[in-house]
N, C-alpha and C positions, 0 to 999 in steps of 0.2 A: 322234590319229594312231597311237599304239601300238595301239589296238584294232582300227584298220583293217588294219594290217600283220599282226596276229594272225589276223584273219578271212581275210585273203588267204593267209597261210601255210597255214591249215587247208584252204582250197579247193585250194591246190596239192597238199598232202599227199593228199587225196582223189583228185585227178587222177592222181597218180603211183602209186596203188595198182594192183597188177598182179593182176586177178582171172583166175585160170586158166580157159581153156576146158576141155572134157572131155578133149581129147587132151593137155592140159598137167597133168592130174591124174596122181598116181603110177600107174604101170603095174603095180604089184605091191601086195599087200594089206599094211596097216599095222597094227602094234599100237597100243593106246591112246595111248601117250606119243608116238608118231610122228603120230598123228591130231591130237593136241592141239597139237603143235609146228606142224605144217603149217598148220592152221586159224588158230592164233593169230598166226603170222607174217603171215597175210593181213588179219585183221581188227583187231589191236592197234593199228597205226599209224592207223587211221581213228577210234579212239576208241570202237569198238563193245563193248569189254569183252572180258574173257578167258573162254575156254571151258575147263570144268574136267571132269574124269573123271565127276564126279557128275552133271553136266549131261548128258553123253552117256549114261551109264547110265540116267538118266531118260527120254531120248528112246527108248531100247530098251525099257524097261519099259512105256512107254505105247504102244509099237507104231508110233512115228513113224519109226523106222529098224529094220531087221531086226537081230536079234542077231548079233554077230560069229561067225564059224566058227573055232574053234581060237584064240580071242582076237584074230583079225585082221578088219579092216574092209576091205571091197572098195571099188573106185572109186565105184560107186553110192552106198554108204553115206557115203563121204567128201564127195561131191557134196551129198547131202541134208543132212549136218552143216554144211557151208558155207552152204546156203540158210537153214537154221534159225538159224545165227549172225547173218546178215544181217538176217533178219526178226524175231528174238526181241525186239529193243528196242521194237518196236511192237505185235506180235500175240501172242495166246495160243497155246501150243503146239498146242492142238486146232485152232485155225484154220489154222496153218501145216500141220500134218498132213493136213487135208482139202484145202488148196491143192495140196500136193505130189501127193496121190493123184489130183486132178483134172487136173493138168498132165500126168500120165502116160497119160491116156486117149488111145488112138490115136497115142501118140508114145513113142519109146524114151527111157530115161533120159538118153542123151546129148543128144537133141534137146531135151528139156525143160530140162536144165540149161544148155545153151548158150544157149538162148533167154532164160532168166532172167539169165544172166551178162551177156549183150550188152545187154539192156534196162537192167540196174542200171548197168553201166559208162556206157551212153548217158545215163542220168538224171544221173550225176555229171558228165559232160562238159557236159551242158546246164546244170545248176546253175553250174558254173564259168564258162560263157560268159555266163550271166545276170547274174552278180555281179561279174566282173572289171572292176574300174575303175569300177563304178557305184555300189556300196554304200560309203558313208562312215559309219563307226561313230564315235561320240563327236565329232560334227560341230561345226563353229564356227557355221554359220548354220542358221536355222530350216528352210530348204528341204531341206538335206541330212538334217537330223534327221527331217523328215517323210518322206523317202525310205526311210530305215532303218525307221522305224515302220511305214510301209505294207508294206515287204518282210516285216517280221517277222509282221505281222497276216496277210498273204496266205499266208505258208508255213504258219503255224499253222492257219489255216482249211482249206488244202489238205490238210494232214497229217490232220486230224479227218475231213474229208469223204472222203478217200481210204481211210481205215481203215474207216469206216462202210460204204463201198461194197463193199470187198473182203470184209469180214465177212458182209455180206448176200448177195453173190454165192456165197460159200463155203457158206453155209447152204442156198441154192437148189440148188446142184449136188451137195451131199454128203447121201447118204442117212444119216439119223440112226438110231442103234440105239435101239429102245425099251427102256426099263428093266424089269426084272422086276416092279417095284411098278406101272408103268403098265400092263403087260400084264394083271396081276391085276385092277386097277380097270376095265379096258376089257372084260374077261370077265364081270364082274358084271352 
């Protein structure tokens, strides 16, 4: 029974997360410590892990987000950092970067970001309604245990399948840069 309450509490915690739309993002540029505080305040309660300055610096170094101007990050950069923070537990940084670039094709950063946040919040809401009152963890009878086992298997399978599909889509729509070594071998 305790496990069921813990799971319900986690679902409620996810549902209470307040994911900001574009208009709700800071209207002014932020320094690194302000970015970290803002993003961690969003993601930490969900168990996504803490964002660090080193991580943000790596995003800049790899070209996933643009370098700050005078050590300040714009709204668009903060939006990208939020998206990265949400996706990084599942996807490689290169996949996320390619996905962000593709989402910006024929859309403004605000449109792409809002679409992502609305879909993410909708998925959380759907998960909450899917499981509220239906999943019993550490159940007393076999039927309840089977329901939990089936839910776990389905979620795991969906996670793997969805990850594979997103990575494949990203590869298809993202032009890959040919390495110097591959160019030399092709020239031979």
